[in-house]
C-alpha positions, 0 to 999 in steps of 0.5 A: 499477465496477472498479479498475486498479492499477499499481505500481513498487518500487525498492530503496535505492541499493546494495541488490539486493532491496527490503524494500518490496512491493506486493500486488494481488488482484482477484476476485469479492470486489472488489480487495485492494491493499496496500503493505508496508514492512518495517523496514530494508533488504536481505535481512532486510527482503525476507524480512519483506516476503515473509512479508507477501505470503504472508499476504495471498495466503493470506487467504480471499476476502472477509476485511475489512480488520481481519481482514487486519491481524490476519493480517499482525500474527500472521504477521509475528511473529518477523520484523523487522516492517513498516508497511503500507497495506491497501485493499479496493475493492468495489461502489464502496466503499474500506475500508482501514487504514494501520499505520505510515509508509505513506501514501495520497493521493487525487485526486477523492473525498477519502479521509480516513484516520488513520494507525494507530500501531505495527508489524505483527508487533511492537506495534499501537496503536489500529487505525483503519479508514477507509471511503469511497465512490469514483467513476469517475475517482478516483485513489489513490496508496499509497506507502512512506516512500521516496517524499517526500509533497511532491507534488500527485497532481492533476499526474499525472491525465493520465498512465496509472497505470504512467506516473504510478508511474514519474514519481512514482518519478523525481521524488520517490524518496528513494534512501537508502530502499526506495521503492514507489508504487502507483496505483489508478484507479477505472473505470466 
């Protein structure tokens, strides 16, 4: 099995840059994907999101989710900090962790997860790692708090991932915040 990932990011209305970011890296160690939501908006938030993206890009292949959370937490110290949902998919298994107000919704296999309290780079509470066996046809949506969670992901199942990202952004975006939606489709 493999995963196909698409995402869309928009800054808060009136801003030129976004403090939200998405990361995708596929390789022999599976697929790592994440949504980062730096605190606030504008240039300083975008700078913090860039630090998070660099930390993920620099992570050794095969790092587990806990190691990635620790890396992000260390690298984001001294910035305004961030929330984030980090997921690794390999051999049909999804492992992930959500810190702060980035969410995950699933269609197909139900992925149960609990948000971990805290702010990457500032303070972390209990880090809760979730694990799920996924199947071809499953769809995941990761999204920042700039997207209203009041949607039914199954309504977007007939759309390709990029189209679903655009539709979710169009219908559920909160224009007063940076907004990111990432769709991951599990393929045979």
